[in-house]
N, C-alpha and C positions, 0 to 999 in steps of 0.2 A: 559644244563650243567649237568655234572655227579653228582650223589648223593654224600653225604659226605663219605659214606662207600666206594664207588667206587674210589673216589679221594684218600682216605687214603690207600686203598688196592693197588693202583698203585704207591704209593710213594716209592722212593728209600731211605730208612733210613740209616743213618750212624750207625756203631757200637757205643754204648753209650760211650765206652772208647775214641773214636775219638772226639765225641762232648765235653766230659769233658776236654780232653787235649787241643784241638785246640781252643775251644770257651771260656774256663774258666781257663785253666792252671792247671787243677786238674789231678794229676798223677793216673795211673791205680791202684796202690796199695791202693788208698783212696776209691775205689769203691767196693761196695758189689753188684755184678750183679744179676739181676732177669731176666735171659734170655739175649738176644743180645742187646736189645734196651731200657732197663730200669735198673736203678741202684739206690741203696741208697748210701749216703755218710757216710763213717765210722766216728763214734763219736769221736774217738781218733784223727783222722786227723782234724776234724772240730775245735778241741781245739787249733790247731796251728794257726788258723786264728784270734784269739782273739784280737790281737793288730793291725789288718789291718784297715785302714780308710774305712768308709762306702761311697758307691756311692750315687747318688741322687734317691729319691723315688717318683715315679709318680703313683697316684691313678686313676684308671679308674672306673667311676661310671656312672650313667645315670639319665634320667628323670623317673618319676613314670612308672613302667612297664605296658605294654599293651599285650593283647593276641597275636598280630602279632610278638612281640619280637623286641628288639632293637639291640642285638648283642654285648653285652659288652665283653664277653669272646673272641669272634671273633676279636673284636677291640684290645684287649690286645695282641693277637697273631699277628695281622697285624701290629700294631704299633711297636712291638718288632722287627719283621722282617724288617720293614721300617727303624728303627733306625740303625739296623745292616747294611743295604744297604748304609746308610750314613756314615758308618765307626765308629759308636758309639758302644762301648762294652756294649750291652744291654742284659738283661735277664728278663724273665717273671716269676712271682710267682703267682700260682693259687691254688684254692681249688680242692680237689678230688670230682668227682661226686658221689652222693648217688644213689644207685640202686633203691630206692623208686621212685624218679622222673623219672629215666631212664626207668623203666618199667611202670610208671604211666602216667603222662600227658606231662612232659617236653621232654622226650627223652634224648639223649646224651648231655654232657656238656663239650666237649673238643674243642669248636670252630666250625667252619663250612666252607664249600667250600674250598678255597685254603688258608685259615687262620686257620689251625687246629694244635692241639697238637697230636702227634702220639707216639706209636701205639694206635689209637683211641679206638678200641674195648677193649683192655686190661685195659686202663685207666677208661673207663666207667663201667667196670664190677668189677672183683675182685682185679685188679691192684696188689699191693704188699701185700695185706692182712691187711692193716692198720685198715680199718673199722671193720674187723673181730676181730682184737686185741682189739679195743675199746669196741666192743660188749661183748667179752669174759670177759674183766676186769670189765665192768659195771655189768654184770650178775653174776660174781663171788662175788662181793660185796653184791648183792641181796641174793645170796645163803648163804653167811656167816651170813647175818642178820637173815634170817629165821632159819638157823641152830642154831644160838644163842638163839632164842626164843624156839626152840624145846628142847634144852638141858638145860633148867632151867632158862634162862633169868637172868643171874647174874647181868646184868646192870640195871635191872628193867625197861626195855623199855615198854612204853605204845604203844601197837601195832596199836592203832587207830591213832597215830601221825606219822606213817611211811610215808615218802615222797619219798623214793628212789624207782624208777621203773625199770623194766627190759626193754631191748631195742632189736630191730631188724632193719636191714637196708632194710626194705621193707615197703610199704604202706599196712596197714592191720587194717581197722577200727574196726574189731571184737575184737581186742586185747586192745582197749582203756581202758576198765574197766573189770576186771576179779576178780575171787575169787580163792585164792590159799590155799593149806593145807587141801583140802578135802580128804576123804577116811579113816578117823579114826586117832587115836592117833599116830600111827606109821608114818604118812605122814606129820606131821607138825602141826602148829597152823593155823587154818582157819582165813583168814582175807581178806579184800578187797585189791586189787592190781591193777596194770595197766601196759601198755607198751607204750613206746615212740619210735619214730624212732631214730636211732643212732645219726644222725646229730643234733637232738634237745636236746641231753643229756648234763648234766653238765660235764661229763667226756670228751666229745668231745671238749667242750670249754676249759677245763683244758689242754688237749692235745695240743691245738693250742696256748695257752698262755704260756706254760712252756718254760723256757729258758735253762733248763738242766735237766739231770736225777734227780739230787738232788732237783731241784725246782719242778719237777713233783711229786716226792714222798711227799714233804712237802704239796703241794696243795691237793693231794689226801687225806692226813691225815686230812685236814681241812673240808672235805665234811661232812655236817650235814645230817644224814639219818633219824633221828627221835628225840623224846624227851622221857625222863624217867618219872616215875610216879610223881616226884617232879617238873617236868616242865623244867629240864635242857636239853640242846642239847646233843645228842649222835652222835659222829663222827666216821668216818672210822678208825681213830686212836684208838678210844675206842674199836673197834672190832678187832684191830691188823691186819687190812687189807691192810695198805698202801704199805707194801713191796711186798706182793703177786701181787697186781694190777700193781705195777711198773715193776715187773718182766715180766708180760704179755705185757706191753707196751714198754719195753726197745728197742727192735729192731724197732718197728713201729715208734718210736720218731725220728729216723734218716731220714732226708729229702730225697724225691724221685726226681731223675733227669731223664727227658725225653727231647724231642726235638720237634720243629715245622717242618712243611713240608720243610722249608728252612734251617733246622738244627740249628736254634737258640736254646740256652739252656732254659729249662723251669723247674722250681721246682714246683711240684704238690704235695701238702702235707696238710692233714687235710681238714675238710669240714663242719664247723658248719652252720646251716641254718641262713640266715640273717633276716628273719622275726620273728625268735624266739631267736636265740643266736646272737653272734657278727658278723657272716658272713664273716670271713676273713681266709685266709690260715694261716699256723702256723708261729709264731714269729721266730722259728728256721730257717724255709725255707726262709723267707723274709730277715732275718739278714745274712744268709749264702750267698744269692744272692747279697746282698749289699756289702759284703766283697770281692766278686769275680768279680764285675762288676762296670762300671761307672754309669749306669742307670738301675734301676729295675722298671718294669711295673707290678703293681699288681692290683687286683680287689676287690671291696667290693660288696656284693650281693645286688640286687634290686636297687631301686632309691637312690639318695643321702640323702634323709631324713632318710632312714633306714641304708643302707650300709655305707655311708660316715660318718654319725653321730657316728655310733658304731666303725668304723675304727679309728676315731679321739678320741672319748671320752673313748673308752675301749682299743682297741689294742694299740694305740699310748700312752695313759696315762699309761697303765700297763707295757709297754715294753720299753718306752723311745725313740721309733722311731718317726720321724717327717717327714711329707710330704713336698715335694719341688714343686709340681704342681698337678693339677687335670685335668682329661679329662672327660667331660660330653658327653655321647653318646646319640644321638638323631636321629630319622628318621622322614621323612616327614609324613609317614603314622601313626606313633605314635602321632604326633601332631594333625593330623586329628581326631584320636580316642579321644584325650582329647578335641578336638573341637566339639565333638558330632556326628561324622560320624559313622555309623554302620560298622561292620567288613566287611560285604559283599560289601560295597561301597568304601573301602579304596583305591582301584586301580584307582579311578576316580580323576582327578585333582580338587582340591577344595581349592583355596587360602584363602578363608574366614575361613575355618575350620583350616587351618594351623596357621593363625594369631590368632584365638581364642584359639587354643590349646597351643600356645606359652606362655600362662600364667604359665603353668606348668614348662616349661624350664626356664622361667624368675625367678620363685621362687627358683629353685634349684641353679641357678647361683648366685643369691643374697645371699642365705644361705651360700654357700661356701665362698663368698667374705666377707660378712658383719658379719657372726657369727664366722667363723673359720679362716678368714684371708688367705685363700688359693686361689691363682689365678687359673682360669680355662680356658682351651681350649675346644672348642666345636668340637666334631667329628660327622660329618653328614654322617652316614652310608647309602650309596646309595643302593636302591633296584631297580630291573629292571623296575618296574612300575612308579618310581618317574619321574616327569617332570622337565625340566630345570627351569621353572618358580617357581615351589614349592621349589626347592633347593636354588634358588637365594633368595627367601623370607626368608628361614631359616637363610641364611647368614646375611641378612639385620636385622633380629630380634636379632641375636647374637651380631652384631656390635652395635646395640642400647644399649646393656648391656656392651659395651666396652670389649667384648670377641671375640677373633679371632676364626673364624669357618673354617673348612677344610673338604671338601667332600672327602670321602674315598671309594674305591672300592676293598678293600682287599679280600672280600669273593670271588670275581671273578678273581682278578688279583694278589693276594698274596701281598707280601711286596711292590711290585711296585705300587700297588694301594693305599698304605698308605704313600707314600713318602712326599706328601705335609703335611699331618698330623704330620709325624715324624719331619719334619723340623720346623713346628710350635711349637711342644713340645720342641724341642731343643732350639729354640729361647726363649721360655718362661723360660726354666731352666737357660739360660744364664743371664736373668734379675735379678735373685736372689731377688725376691720381697716378699717372704713369711713373713708374720707377724703372725705366727700361734697362735691360742688361742683355748682353749676348750670351749664348750658351757656353762659349769658351773665350778666353782672352786672345789678344793678338799674338802674344808670345806662345811658344810651344811648337812642337813638330806635328806633322800630319797624323801620326798615330795617336798622339794625346788628344788632338782635336776630334778625330774620328771616335775615339772611346768616349769622349764627353758627350757627343751627340747620341751615340748608341745607348749609353747608360742613362742620361738625363731625359732624352726625348723619346727614344724607342723602348726604354726600360729593359735593355738587354744586359747580359752579364759581361759579354766579351766581344771583341772584334778580332777575327782571324783573317789572314791573307793567304791565298793559294800560292804555291811556288812561283807561278808566273806573275801574279800580282806583287809578290815580294820582290822579284827581280825588277819589275817596273817601278816600284816605289824606291828601291835603292838607286835607280837611275835618276828619278826625279830629285832625290836628295843630293846625289853627286853633282847634278847640274845646277844646284843652288836654289831649288824651288821648294825645299822642304818646310819652309815657313808659311806657305800659303794656306788660306782657309780651305775647308773641304766641302765638297758637293756630292752627297750620296745619290747614286742612281739605284732606285729601289722600287719594289712593287708599291703601288699606292693603296692597295686593298687591306693592308695589315701593318701594325707596328713592327712586325717581324719581316723577314725576307720570304716568308711562306704566305702567298696570297690567300690560302685557305684558313689561316689562323686568325679568326675574327675576334671581335671584342677587344680585350686589352691584355694580350699575352705579355708575360714577363719572364725574365731569366733565360731568354734564348741567346743564341750566338749570331752575330752579324758576320757573314762570310763574304769577304771581298774577293771576287774572282779576277778583276782587271782594274788597273790604275791608269787613268788618262790625265795627262797634263794639259790644262788650258791656261797657258802662260799669259796670253793676251787678255783673256777674261779675268784672270787673277785668282784662279782656284784650281784645286786638284779634284778630279772626278773619281769617285770610288764606286765601281760597278758591282752590284750584288745580285744574287739570285738569278732569275731568268730574264732580266730586263734586256730589251733589244733596242739598239739605236736606229734600226730600220724595221718598222713593224710590217706585218703581213696583213692581207685582207681576210676577213672572215668568210665562211662558206657562202653566206648570203650578204654581200656588202650593201651598205646604205645606198650606193649608186643604183642598185636594182630597183629601188623604190622611187627613183626620180624620173621625171619626164619634163618635156618642154612643149608648150602648145604652139599653135601657128602664129600667135602674136608675140612669142618670145618669152612668155611667163614661165618661170621654172616652178615645177610642182614637186611635192614630196620632200622638199628640203626643210628640215626642222631640227 
C-alpha cells in the first residue's frame, strides 16, 4: 500500500469553491480562499445561518489509546465518506494538528490511507495560520504584562503570582522553566517564567469555545494572569489587552473548510490537547457544520474517559450542543495490548488477550451509556494482521454490551470500507434514544465535581490534592471561581493516573498535583500524574523521517 503522503499527493482535489457549493450549498462569495483547496468562511455570511436548524451530531471517541494507534481521525473521515455514499448530507468537524506532535512522536493527524483530509501537508504544517495567531495573541498578553511591570506597575502586581506563560507550537522541554528580564534595568523585571505548547494554552481553549467575536473578546478579558499585592486577581481586562488580542484572532476565528479524498466537506478548526485542555474542535466550526448538514461527525481526543467526558461536560455544557450518538473506535491489536501483549507480539493471534483487554472497551461503553446516556456504536478498525477469529470475538464482546459492532476497512478502501459502519450509525440515529446527562450538575464546588468524574468515569475511590494544589484551589475559591466545571489533565493511556495501569483499573486514587484557573475558558484545570504542558521530543523524533524533494514535495509525513 502507498504511504499516506503518496496517496494524498496522487489525489485529484476539487477546487474548494466546488466543495463548498456542491456539498454544502455555500456560495463562492462566502469564502475567503487560502489557495485553491483551503478556505475560511466569512464571518458576515455565517451570521445569516443563525436561524437554521441543526443536524445530528455524532461523536467519535475510542478506547484508552495504545502505542499502535486506533485510528479515530481516520474513522471520522471514513465514516463521513461512507455516510455520503449512502446519500446522507454528512460533514466532518476536526481539530487542527499541532506541529509539536507532528515533528515529535505522533506524526501527521489528518487521517490515513484512503481516509484522509487533504491537502494533508498544508493541514499538518502551517495551514491557515490559526495557531500562529493564537501564539501571537498569547505572547502579546505576556509582553503587555511584563511591560506593565517595567513601567511602574500601576496595578501593584505581585510578580511572584504571575501564571500567564508564553507559548510556541513545538515540543521544547528546555523552555518549560526560564527566567526573563535579565540584562539590567532597561530589559525588564527579572522573574521566573515558562513556556507551554500552544495547544495547551488557555487562549486555545477560549478560541475553541468562543461563539462569536464579541464572546471571544469577553472571554479574553476574563483571563486571570496574576494577583496584586492585596491578593486580588489581575485580568487581561485590567491590562487593557482584550481588544488587541481579539484583533489578532479575528481572522483566525473564521472556520476552515477542506475536503476528504472523496470530496466530503471537512471543517478543521482549533486544536486544544485532550489530555490537558478539552480536546475538541471549535464550537463555531461544529455549529456551522450542523447548520449546513444533516449529520456532523466530530472527534474528541484520546479515549472516552478524557475526550468524551470533556466533550460532554465542557464543550456541550458551555455551548448548548448535544450529542445524538457516539462511535467507539477499537482494534483487535489495541485490545491485545490492554490484555497484556507486548507491542512486538501484537501481530500474533491471541484470543485470550483480546478477551482480557475487552475490559477496557466494556468500561468505555458503559460510561457512555450509564453516565452520559449516549448510545454507542463500535467501529472495529481492521488492520492487515487482524484475523477473522479476533474480529469475530470483538463483535461478540460488543454484542454482550448490547452495542452493535461493525468492522471497517476505510484506511484501505475509503468510504466503501465504512459502508456497514455508516449504515449502523444511521440506524442508531433513527432510533432517537439519547437521554443525555452530564457527569455532574452545574451546582457544586470544584472538589465535588472532581470526585464525580473520578468515581463515575475513572472508577477511582478518591481524589487528593497535594499541599501546593490545595493552596491553589483555595485561591481559586477565594477569587470566586469555585463553581466552575473541571478539566482533568491526565495521562491518556489509563483510567488511572498511572499510564502503565492498562485495562480497567478501579479503586485507585486520583492525585492532583496542580490547579490552574482558566477563567476565560470557563473551567478549572486539575493537573495529575506526570502530565506536562510543554512536551519534549523523543530520542528519534518524527522530523528525522521527513524530507523534501527538489519540487517541494514533503516526504515521510504520515
